[in-house]
All heavy atoms as a GROMACS GRO file, in nm:
protein
  499
    1MET      N    1   0.291   1.298   0.224
    1MET     CA    2   0.170   1.217   0.240
    1MET      C    3   0.195   1.119   0.354
    1MET      O    4   0.300   1.062   0.366
    1MET     CB    5   0.145   1.144   0.106
    1MET     CG    6   0.010   1.080   0.109
    1MET     SD    7  -0.026   0.992  -0.045
    1MET     CE    8  -0.085   1.124  -0.148
    2ARG      N    9   0.102   1.111   0.445
    2ARG     CA   10   0.109   1.022   0.562
    2ARG      C   11   0.137   0.874   0.529
    2ARG      O   12   0.203   0.807   0.605
    2ARG     CB   13  -0.010   1.045   0.647
    2ARG     CG   14  -0.001   0.968   0.780
    2ARG     CD   15  -0.110   1.014   0.873
    2ARG     NE   16  -0.120   0.920   0.994
    2ARG     CZ   17  -0.043   0.926   1.094
    2ARG    NH1   18   0.055   1.018   1.103
    2ARG    NH2   19  -0.060   0.839   1.191
    3VAL      N   20   0.086   0.837   0.420
    3VAL     CA   21   0.100   0.688   0.386
    3VAL      C   22   0.246   0.651   0.371
    3VAL      O   23   0.282   0.539   0.410
    3VAL     CB   24   0.015   0.653   0.264
    3VAL    CG1   25   0.074   0.710   0.138
    3VAL    CG2   26   0.005   0.504   0.249
    4TYR      N   27   0.329   0.736   0.326
    4TYR     CA   28   0.473   0.711   0.316
    4TYR      C   29   0.538   0.695   0.447
    4TYR      O   30   0.624   0.613   0.466
    4TYR     CB   31   0.542   0.814   0.223
    4TYR     CG   32   0.501   0.812   0.084
    4TYR    CD1   33   0.412   0.908   0.030
    4TYR    CD2   34   0.540   0.719  -0.005
    4TYR    CE1   35   0.367   0.900  -0.098
    4TYR    CE2   36   0.495   0.707  -0.135
    4TYR     CZ   37   0.404   0.798  -0.176
    4TYR     OH   38   0.359   0.796  -0.310
    5SER      N   39   0.490   0.778   0.546
    5SER     CA   40   0.542   0.762   0.684
    5SER      C   41   0.493   0.626   0.741
    5SER      O   42   0.571   0.561   0.808
    5SER     CB   43   0.480   0.878   0.766
    5SER     OG   44   0.512   0.858   0.897
    6MET      N   45   0.375   0.590   0.707
    6MET     CA   46   0.325   0.460   0.756
    6MET      C   47   0.406   0.347   0.696
    6MET      O   48   0.445   0.251   0.763
    6MET     CB   49   0.174   0.442   0.724
    6MET     CG   50   0.084   0.524   0.798
    6MET     SD   51  -0.088   0.525   0.740
    6MET     CE   52  -0.126   0.347   0.743
    7LYS      N   53   0.436   0.357   0.563
    7LYS     CA   54   0.515   0.251   0.501
    7LYS      C   55   0.655   0.241   0.567
    7LYS      O   56   0.705   0.128   0.593
    7LYS     CB   57   0.536   0.281   0.351
    7LYS     CG   58   0.620   0.178   0.280
    7LYS     CD   59   0.620   0.205   0.126
    7LYS     CE   60   0.723   0.309   0.091
    7LYS     NZ   61   0.862   0.268   0.093
    8SER      N   62   0.718   0.355   0.602
    8SER     CA   63   0.846   0.354   0.669
    8SER      C   64   0.830   0.283   0.801
    8SER      O   65   0.918   0.206   0.841
    8SER     CB   66   0.898   0.492   0.687
    8SER     OG   67   0.921   0.557   0.565
    9GLY      N   68   0.728   0.312   0.878
    9GLY     CA   69   0.705   0.250   1.005
    9GLY      C   70   0.686   0.100   0.988
    9GLY      O   71   0.735   0.021   1.067
   10PHE      N   72   0.606   0.055   0.890
   10PHE     CA   73   0.584  -0.085   0.861
   10PHE      C   74   0.718  -0.154   0.835
   10PHE      O   75   0.753  -0.260   0.888
   10PHE     CB   76   0.497  -0.115   0.743
   10PHE     CG   77   0.352  -0.104   0.771
   10PHE    CD1   78   0.267  -0.017   0.700
   10PHE    CD2   79   0.288  -0.176   0.870
   10PHE    CE1   80   0.138  -0.004   0.722
   10PHE    CE2   81   0.161  -0.170   0.900
   10PHE     CZ   82   0.075  -0.079   0.822
   11ASN      N   83   0.801  -0.092   0.749
   11ASN     CA   84   0.935  -0.143   0.714
   11ASN      C   85   1.027  -0.156   0.838
   11ASN      O   86   1.096  -0.259   0.853
   11ASN     CB   87   1.004  -0.058   0.602
   11ASN     CG   88   0.943  -0.075   0.471
   11ASN    OD1   89   0.879  -0.182   0.442
   11ASN    ND2   90   0.958   0.018   0.382
   12ARG      N   91   1.018  -0.053   0.915
   12ARG     CA   92   1.100  -0.054   1.039
   12ARG      C   93   1.063  -0.176   1.135
   12ARG      O   94   1.142  -0.247   1.179
   12ARG     CB   95   1.088   0.075   1.110
   12ARG     CG   96   1.191   0.099   1.219
   12ARG     CD   97   1.184   0.244   1.275
   12ARG     NE   98   1.053   0.306   1.287
   12ARG     CZ   99   1.005   0.395   1.204
   12ARG    NH1  100   1.068   0.433   1.093
   12ARG    NH2  101   0.879   0.442   1.219
   13GLU      N  102   0.934  -0.192   1.154
   13GLU     CA  103   0.882  -0.297   1.236
   13GLU      C  104   0.906  -0.432   1.174
   13GLU      O  105   0.943  -0.530   1.243
   13GLU     CB  106   0.733  -0.274   1.273
   13GLU     CG  107   0.711  -0.156   1.361
   13GLU     CD  108   0.776  -0.176   1.495
   13GLU    OE1  109   0.771  -0.275   1.561
   13GLU    OE2  110   0.841  -0.074   1.544
   14LEU      N  111   0.874  -0.445   1.050
   14LEU     CA  112   0.894  -0.579   0.974
   14LEU      C  113   1.041  -0.617   0.975
   14LEU      O  114   1.066  -0.739   0.975
   14LEU     CB  115   0.838  -0.565   0.837
   14LEU     CG  116   0.684  -0.561   0.827
   14LEU    CD1  117   0.640  -0.532   0.683
   14LEU    CD2  118   0.619  -0.690   0.882
   15SER      N  119   1.132  -0.523   0.973
   15SER     CA  120   1.273  -0.554   0.962
   15SER      C  121   1.315  -0.637   1.090
   15SER      O  122   1.412  -0.711   1.087
   15SER     CB  123   1.359  -0.432   0.948
   15SER     OG  124   1.355  -0.352   1.073
   16ARG      N  125   1.246  -0.627   1.197
   16ARG     CA  126   1.273  -0.703   1.316
   16ARG      C  127   1.261  -0.850   1.299
   16ARG      O  128   1.320  -0.930   1.366
   16ARG     CB  129   1.186  -0.658   1.436
   16ARG     CG  130   1.206  -0.513   1.474
   16ARG     CD  131   1.117  -0.477   1.587
   16ARG     NE  132   1.001  -0.565   1.607
   16ARG     CZ  133   0.922  -0.556   1.715
   16ARG    NH1  134   0.942  -0.466   1.805
   16ARG    NH2  135   0.825  -0.646   1.726
   17PHE      N  136   1.180  -0.886   1.195
   17PHE     CA  137   1.156  -1.032   1.170
   17PHE      C  138   1.240  -1.080   1.052
   17PHE      O  139   1.230  -1.200   1.018
   17PHE     CB  140   1.006  -1.051   1.141
   17PHE     CG  141   0.921  -1.007   1.250
   17PHE    CD1  142   0.853  -0.885   1.242
   17PHE    CD2  143   0.905  -1.082   1.362
   17PHE    CE1  144   0.772  -0.842   1.350
   17PHE    CE2  145   0.827  -1.039   1.464
   17PHE     CZ  146   0.763  -0.916   1.460
   18SER      N  147   1.324  -1.003   0.998
   18SER     CA  148   1.416  -1.045   0.886
   18SER      C  149   1.518  -1.139   0.944
   18SER      O  150   1.568  -1.122   1.052
   18SER     CB  151   1.485  -0.923   0.813
   18SER     OG  152   1.381  -0.844   0.766
   19ALA      N  153   1.550  -1.241   0.863
   19ALA     CA  154   1.652  -1.339   0.905
   19ALA      C  155   1.723  -1.394   0.780
   19ALA      O  156   1.670  -1.403   0.672
   19ALA     CB  157   1.580  -1.449   0.976
   20ASP      N  158   1.849  -1.423   0.804
   20ASP     CA  159   1.937  -1.485   0.698
   20ASP      C  160   1.929  -1.412   0.562
   20ASP      O  161   1.913  -1.472   0.460
   20ASP     CB  162   1.885  -1.633   0.682
   20ASP     CG  163   1.909  -1.714   0.801
   20ASP    OD1  164   2.003  -1.697   0.873
   20ASP    OD2  165   1.814  -1.810   0.818
   21GLY      N  166   1.924  -1.285   0.572
   21GLY     CA  167   1.929  -1.195   0.449
   21GLY      C  168   1.802  -1.186   0.381
   21GLY      O  169   1.788  -1.129   0.267
   22ILE      N  170   1.692  -1.244   0.438
   22ILE     CA  171   1.556  -1.231   0.381
   22ILE      C  172   1.487  -1.123   0.447
   22ILE      O  173   1.465  -1.109   0.570
   22ILE     CB  174   1.477  -1.362   0.404
   22ILE    CG1  175   1.550  -1.479   0.325
   22ILE    CG2  176   1.337  -1.348   0.350
   22ILE    CD1  177   1.490  -1.614   0.367
   23SER      N  178   1.451  -1.024   0.370
   23SER     CA  179   1.377  -0.906   0.422
   23SER      C  180   1.231  -0.898   0.390
   23SER      O  181   1.188  -0.970   0.292
   23SER     CB  182   1.445  -0.781   0.369
   23SER     OG  183   1.432  -0.772   0.242
   24THR      N  184   1.149  -0.828   0.465
   24THR     CA  185   1.017  -0.814   0.436
   24THR      C  186   0.992  -0.675   0.382
   24THR      O  187   1.061  -0.580   0.407
   24THR     CB  188   0.929  -0.832   0.566
   24THR    OG1  189   0.986  -0.741   0.662
   24THR    CG2  190   0.941  -0.969   0.617
   25THR      N  191   0.885  -0.661   0.302
   25THR     CA  192   0.844  -0.534   0.238
   25THR      C  193   0.694  -0.518   0.252
   25THR      O  194   0.628  -0.614   0.285
   25THR     CB  195   0.888  -0.528   0.093
   25THR    OG1  196   0.820  -0.630   0.022
   25THR    CG2  197   1.035  -0.542   0.075
   26VAL      N  198   0.653  -0.403   0.219
   26VAL     CA  199   0.506  -0.370   0.221
   26VAL      C  200   0.468  -0.307   0.092
   26VAL      O  201   0.534  -0.214   0.043
   26VAL     CB  202   0.473  -0.292   0.350
   26VAL    CG1  203   0.541  -0.157   0.358
   26VAL    CG2  204   0.321  -0.276   0.356
   27SER      N  205   0.356  -0.347   0.040
   27SER     CA  206   0.297  -0.277  -0.075
   27SER      C  207   0.157  -0.230  -0.030
   27SER      O  208   0.082  -0.302   0.032
   27SER     CB  209   0.281  -0.378  -0.193
   27SER     OG  210   0.402  -0.422  -0.241
   28ILE      N  211   0.135  -0.103  -0.063
   28ILE     CA  212   0.008  -0.033  -0.018
   28ILE      C  213  -0.067   0.030  -0.131
   28ILE      O  214  -0.007   0.096  -0.214
   28ILE     CB  215   0.043   0.076   0.091
   28ILE    CG1  216   0.124   0.011   0.201
   28ILE    CG2  217  -0.081   0.141   0.136
   28ILE    CD1  218   0.175   0.116   0.297
   29GLY      N  219  -0.197   0.009  -0.132
   29GLY     CA  220  -0.282   0.077  -0.230
   29GLY      C  221  -0.373   0.170  -0.153
   29GLY      O  222  -0.431   0.132  -0.053
   30VAL      N  223  -0.384   0.294  -0.202
   30VAL     CA  224  -0.461   0.400  -0.130
   30VAL      C  225  -0.559   0.459  -0.220
   30VAL      O  226  -0.524   0.486  -0.338
   30VAL     CB  227  -0.359   0.508  -0.074
   30VAL    CG1  228  -0.439   0.617   0.001
   30VAL    CG2  229  -0.259   0.446   0.016
   31ALA      N  230  -0.679   0.491  -0.172
   31ALA     CA  231  -0.783   0.571  -0.249
   31ALA      C  232  -0.857   0.653  -0.151
   31ALA      O  233  -0.871   0.613  -0.032
   31ALA     CB  234  -0.867   0.471  -0.327
   32THR      N  235  -0.899   0.771  -0.195
   32THR     CA  236  -0.997   0.849  -0.112
   32THR      C  237  -1.130   0.851  -0.185
   32THR      O  238  -1.141   0.837  -0.307
   32THR     CB  239  -0.936   0.991  -0.096
   32THR    OG1  240  -0.921   1.044  -0.228
   32THR    CG2  241  -0.806   0.985  -0.025
   33MET      N  242  -1.231   0.882  -0.110
   33MET     CA  243  -1.366   0.896  -0.165
   33MET      C  244  -1.374   1.019  -0.246
   33MET      O  245  -1.310   1.124  -0.209
   33MET     CB  246  -1.470   0.901  -0.055
   33MET     CG  247  -1.484   0.767   0.018
   33MET     SD  248  -1.620   0.775   0.134
   33MET     CE  249  -1.752   0.750   0.020
   34VAL      N  250  -1.437   1.019  -0.356
   34VAL     CA  251  -1.452   1.126  -0.446
   34VAL      C  252  -1.605   1.146  -0.474
   34VAL      O  253  -1.681   1.048  -0.456
   34VAL     CB  254  -1.375   1.111  -0.578
   34VAL    CG1  255  -1.225   1.108  -0.556
   34VAL    CG2  256  -1.418   0.985  -0.655
   35PRO      N  257  -1.645   1.262  -0.510
   35PRO     CA  258  -1.788   1.284  -0.535
   35PRO      C  259  -1.851   1.189  -0.639
   35PRO      O  260  -1.969   1.157  -0.623
   35PRO     CB  261  -1.797   1.424  -0.589
   35PRO     CG  262  -1.678   1.500  -0.534
   35PRO     CD  263  -1.572   1.385  -0.530
   36GLU      N  264  -1.773   1.136  -0.730
   36GLU     CA  265  -1.829   1.046  -0.829
   36GLU      C  266  -1.854   0.903  -0.779
   36GLU      O  267  -1.927   0.825  -0.842
   36GLU     CB  268  -1.727   1.035  -0.947
   36GLU     CG  269  -1.707   1.161  -1.020
   36GLU     CD  270  -1.615   1.258  -0.961
   36GLU    OE1  271  -1.530   1.213  -0.876
   36GLU    OE2  272  -1.625   1.379  -0.983
   37ASP      N  273  -1.803   0.880  -0.658
   37ASP     CA  274  -1.829   0.744  -0.600
   37ASP      C  275  -1.979   0.728  -0.565
   37ASP      O  276  -2.038   0.811  -0.495
   37ASP     CB  277  -1.749   0.721  -0.473
   37ASP     CG  278  -1.595   0.707  -0.504
   37ASP    OD1  279  -1.569   0.673  -0.612
   37ASP    OD2  280  -1.520   0.718  -0.405
   38CYS      N  281  -2.037   0.620  -0.610
   38CYS     CA  282  -2.177   0.591  -0.579
   38CYS      C  283  -2.192   0.517  -0.441
   38CYS      O  284  -2.295   0.519  -0.379
   38CYS     CB  285  -2.243   0.509  -0.695
   38CYS     SG  286  -2.248   0.597  -0.846
   39SER      N  287  -2.088   0.447  -0.398
   39SER     CA  288  -2.087   0.381  -0.272
   39SER      C  289  -1.939   0.357  -0.232
   39SER      O  290  -1.848   0.382  -0.306
   39SER     CB  291  -2.153   0.241  -0.292
   39SER     OG  292  -2.071   0.153  -0.370
   40TYR      N  293  -1.927   0.311  -0.109
   40TYR     CA  294  -1.784   0.282  -0.053
   40TYR      C  295  -1.718   0.182  -0.143
   40TYR      O  296  -1.596   0.172  -0.145
   40TYR     CB  297  -1.803   0.242   0.092
   40TYR     CG  298  -1.850   0.103   0.116
   40TYR    CD1  299  -1.761  -0.002   0.118
   40TYR    CD2  300  -1.987   0.082   0.125
   40TYR    CE1  301  -1.814  -0.125   0.139
   40TYR    CE2  302  -2.038  -0.044   0.145
   40TYR     CZ  303  -1.949  -0.148   0.157
   40TYR     OH  304  -2.001  -0.280   0.170
   41GLU      N  305  -1.798   0.095  -0.204
   41GLU     CA  306  -1.737  -0.015  -0.287
   41GLU      C  307  -1.655   0.044  -0.412
   41GLU      O  308  -1.549  -0.008  -0.443
   41GLU     CB  309  -1.835  -0.108  -0.341
   41GLU     CG  310  -1.893  -0.202  -0.234
   41GLU     CD  311  -2.037  -0.207  -0.225
   41GLU    OE1  312  -2.110  -0.117  -0.286
   41GLU    OE2  313  -2.094  -0.306  -0.168
   42ASP      N  314  -1.698   0.159  -0.455
   42ASP     CA  315  -1.617   0.232  -0.562
   42ASP      C  316  -1.481   0.271  -0.508
   42ASP      O  317  -1.378   0.249  -0.581
   42ASP     CB  318  -1.695   0.351  -0.617
   42ASP     CG  319  -1.824   0.318  -0.682
   42ASP    OD1  320  -1.838   0.207  -0.732
   42ASP    OD2  321  -1.916   0.403  -0.692
   43THR      N  322  -1.477   0.319  -0.391
   43THR     CA  323  -1.354   0.358  -0.329
   43THR      C  324  -1.263   0.240  -0.303
   43THR      O  325  -1.142   0.234  -0.329
   43THR     CB  326  -1.377   0.439  -0.196
   43THR    OG1  327  -1.474   0.542  -0.219
   43THR    CG2  328  -1.252   0.495  -0.140
   44LEU      N  329  -1.322   0.141  -0.241
   44LEU     CA  330  -1.249   0.015  -0.219
   44LEU      C  331  -1.192  -0.051  -0.341
   44LEU      O  332  -1.086  -0.103  -0.344
   44LEU     CB  333  -1.333  -0.084  -0.145
   44LEU     CG  334  -1.368  -0.052   0.007
   44LEU    CD1  335  -1.462  -0.159   0.064
   44LEU    CD2  336  -1.239  -0.039   0.087
   45LYS      N  337  -1.272  -0.046  -0.450
   45LYS     CA  338  -1.219  -0.099  -0.578
   45LYS      C  339  -1.095  -0.025  -0.628
   45LYS      O  340  -1.003  -0.086  -0.670
   45LYS     CB  341  -1.334  -0.088  -0.683
   45LYS     CG  342  -1.294  -0.121  -0.828
   45LYS     CD  343  -1.317  -0.264  -0.859
   45LYS     CE  344  -1.302  -0.293  -1.006
   45LYS     NZ  345  -1.162  -0.310  -1.048
   46ARG      N  346  -1.099   0.106  -0.618
   46ARG     CA  347  -0.978   0.184  -0.655
   46ARG      C  348  -0.861   0.150  -0.566
   46ARG      O  349  -0.747   0.140  -0.610
   46ARG     CB  350  -1.009   0.334  -0.654
   46ARG     CG  351  -1.079   0.378  -0.784
   46ARG     CD  352  -1.075   0.531  -0.801
   46ARG     NE  353  -1.088   0.609  -0.677
   46ARG     CZ  354  -1.203   0.632  -0.616
   46ARG    NH1  355  -1.317   0.588  -0.663
   46ARG    NH2  356  -1.204   0.701  -0.508
   47ALA      N  357  -0.887   0.140  -0.434
   47ALA     CA  358  -0.779   0.099  -0.346
   47ALA      C  359  -0.722  -0.038  -0.374
   47ALA      O  360  -0.597  -0.059  -0.376
   47ALA     CB  361  -0.821   0.109  -0.196
   48ASP      N  362  -0.815  -0.135  -0.402
   48ASP     CA  363  -0.768  -0.264  -0.441
   48ASP      C  364  -0.693  -0.264  -0.566
   48ASP      O  365  -0.585  -0.330  -0.581
   48ASP     CB  366  -0.890  -0.358  -0.449
   48ASP     CG  367  -0.864  -0.506  -0.451
   48ASP    OD1  368  -0.786  -0.544  -0.362
   48ASP    OD2  369  -0.912  -0.578  -0.541
   49ASP      N  370  -0.736  -0.194  -0.667
   49ASP     CA  371  -0.664  -0.178  -0.794
   49ASP      C  372  -0.526  -0.119  -0.774
   49ASP      O  373  -0.427  -0.165  -0.830
   49ASP     CB  374  -0.739  -0.101  -0.894
   49ASP     CG  375  -0.864  -0.163  -0.946
   49ASP    OD1  376  -0.884  -0.284  -0.927
   49ASP    OD2  377  -0.951  -0.099  -1.007
   50ALA      N  378  -0.520  -0.020  -0.685
   50ALA     CA  379  -0.392   0.045  -0.655
   50ALA      C  380  -0.293  -0.053  -0.584
   50ALA      O  381  -0.177  -0.057  -0.608
   50ALA     CB  382  -0.420   0.172  -0.563
   51LEU      N  383  -0.350  -0.142  -0.490
   51LEU     CA  384  -0.268  -0.238  -0.426
   51LEU      C  385  -0.205  -0.329  -0.523
   51LEU      O  386  -0.087  -0.360  -0.516
   51LEU     CB  387  -0.353  -0.314  -0.323
   51LEU     CG  388  -0.281  -0.432  -0.266
   51LEU    CD1  389  -0.163  -0.397  -0.188
   51LEU    CD2  390  -0.386  -0.508  -0.166
   52TYR      N  391  -0.290  -0.386  -0.623
   52TYR     CA  392  -0.233  -0.475  -0.714
   52TYR      C  393  -0.138  -0.413  -0.811
   52TYR      O  394  -0.037  -0.477  -0.854
   52TYR     CB  395  -0.348  -0.550  -0.789
   52TYR     CG  396  -0.405  -0.653  -0.692
   52TYR    CD1  397  -0.526  -0.634  -0.625
   52TYR    CD2  398  -0.335  -0.777  -0.675
   52TYR    CE1  399  -0.573  -0.731  -0.536
   52TYR    CE2  400  -0.388  -0.876  -0.584
   52TYR     CZ  401  -0.500  -0.841  -0.516
   52TYR     OH  402  -0.552  -0.941  -0.425
   53GLU      N  403  -0.152  -0.284  -0.837
   53GLU     CA  404  -0.064  -0.208  -0.921
   53GLU      C  405   0.074  -0.194  -0.843
   53GLU      O  406   0.181  -0.209  -0.905
   53GLU     CB  407  -0.113  -0.067  -0.953
   53GLU     CG  408  -0.019   0.019  -1.035
   53GLU     CD  409   0.028  -0.049  -1.172
   53GLU    OE1  410  -0.060  -0.126  -1.233
   53GLU    OE2  411   0.137  -0.026  -1.216
   54ALA      N  412   0.063  -0.170  -0.715
   54ALA     CA  413   0.190  -0.161  -0.636
   54ALA      C  414   0.257  -0.291  -0.633
   54ALA      O  415   0.386  -0.297  -0.646
   54ALA     CB  416   0.156  -0.122  -0.491
   55LYS      N  417   0.184  -0.401  -0.623
   55LYS     CA  418   0.250  -0.536  -0.626
   55LYS      C  419   0.314  -0.569  -0.758
   55LYS      O  420   0.426  -0.621  -0.771
   55LYS     CB  421   0.152  -0.639  -0.593
   55LYS     CG  422   0.106  -0.637  -0.438
   55LYS     CD  423   0.003  -0.745  -0.419
   55LYS     CE  424  -0.035  -0.747  -0.274
   55LYS     NZ  425  -0.041  -0.876  -0.208
   56ARG      N  426   0.242  -0.526  -0.870
   56ARG     CA  427   0.304  -0.551  -1.001
   56ARG      C  428   0.426  -0.462  -1.032
   56ARG      O  429   0.513  -0.500  -1.110
   56ARG     CB  430   0.200  -0.519  -1.113
   56ARG     CG  431   0.096  -0.631  -1.130
   56ARG     CD  432   0.015  -0.602  -1.255
   56ARG     NE  433  -0.063  -0.476  -1.245
   56ARG     CZ  434  -0.185  -0.465  -1.193
   56ARG    NH1  435  -0.242  -0.574  -1.142
   56ARG    NH2  436  -0.248  -0.353  -1.190
   57SER      N  437   0.428  -0.342  -0.968
   57SER     CA  438   0.536  -0.254  -0.993
   57SER      C  439   0.670  -0.286  -0.924
   57SER      O  440   0.767  -0.223  -0.947
   57SER     CB  441   0.486  -0.109  -0.946
   57SER     OG  442   0.380  -0.068  -1.023
   58GLY      N  443   0.665  -0.380  -0.835
   58GLY     CA  444   0.779  -0.412  -0.758
   58GLY      C  445   0.756  -0.411  -0.613
   58GLY      O  446   0.642  -0.382  -0.563
   59LYS      N  447   0.853  -0.444  -0.538
   59LYS     CA  448   0.833  -0.446  -0.395
   59LYS      C  449   0.840  -0.315  -0.326
   59LYS      O  450   0.905  -0.216  -0.374
   59LYS     CB  451   0.940  -0.538  -0.330
   59LYS     CG  452   0.929  -0.681  -0.379
   59LYS     CD  453   1.036  -0.766  -0.320
   59LYS     CE  454   1.019  -0.903  -0.375
   59LYS     NZ  455   1.122  -0.994  -0.333
   60ASN      N  456   0.782  -0.302  -0.207
   60ASN     CA  457   0.796  -0.187  -0.125
   60ASN      C  458   0.742  -0.055  -0.186
   60ASN      O  459   0.814   0.036  -0.196
   60ASN     CB  460   0.938  -0.164  -0.086
   60ASN     CG  461   0.956  -0.112   0.055
   60ASN    OD1  462   0.871  -0.133   0.137
   60ASN    ND2  463   1.068  -0.044   0.074
   61ARG      N  464   0.616  -0.060  -0.237
   61ARG     CA  465   0.564   0.047  -0.314
   61ARG      C  466   0.432   0.098  -0.243
   61ARG      O  467   0.362   0.026  -0.181
   61ARG     CB  468   0.524   0.010  -0.460
   61ARG     CG  469   0.635  -0.059  -0.534
   61ARG     CD  470   0.705   0.039  -0.608
   61ARG     NE  471   0.806  -0.025  -0.687
   61ARG     CZ  472   0.907   0.032  -0.738
   61ARG    NH1  473   0.917   0.168  -0.738
   61ARG    NH2  474   0.994  -0.031  -0.814
   62VAL      N  475   0.400   0.231  -0.274
   62VAL     CA  476   0.275   0.286  -0.237
   62VAL      C  477   0.218   0.337  -0.369
   62VAL      O  478   0.280   0.407  -0.441
   62VAL     CB  479   0.290   0.408  -0.145
   62VAL    CG1  480   0.158   0.473  -0.128
   62VAL    CG2  481   0.344   0.352  -0.013
   63VAL      N  482   0.094   0.304  -0.401
   63VAL     CA  483   0.024   0.352  -0.528
   63VAL      C  484  -0.100   0.415  -0.481
   63VAL      O  485  -0.181   0.356  -0.400
   63VAL     CB  486  -0.002   0.236  -0.624
   63VAL    CG1  487  -0.086   0.284  -0.740
   63VAL    CG2  488   0.135   0.181  -0.673
   64VAL      N  489  -0.135   0.534  -0.524
   64VAL     CA  490  -0.252   0.609  -0.495
   64VAL      C  491  -0.346   0.589  -0.616
   64VAL      O  492  -0.311   0.619  -0.730
   64VAL     CB  493  -0.228   0.752  -0.471
   64VAL    CG1  494  -0.358   0.826  -0.441
   64VAL    CG2  495  -0.133   0.773  -0.351
   65GLY      N  496  -0.468   0.538  -0.593
   65GLY     CA  497  -0.565   0.516  -0.701
   65GLY      C  498  -0.682   0.605  -0.698
   65GLY      O  499  -0.708   0.681  -0.612
   0.00000   0.00000   0.00000
């Protein structure tokens, strides 16, 4: 899945800003439109929910909603 490649790229770029043993991470929530979606807001809601699930699950995660 391309999102995992993106996450690796983010981590690589963010690591340039790490200092004194403090590292940066990225949490990503992903969703795609499905026929049941009545509007783009339905898709965004699933992506938002996936993002917060990624944050709750720990650092440096990708969750597909």
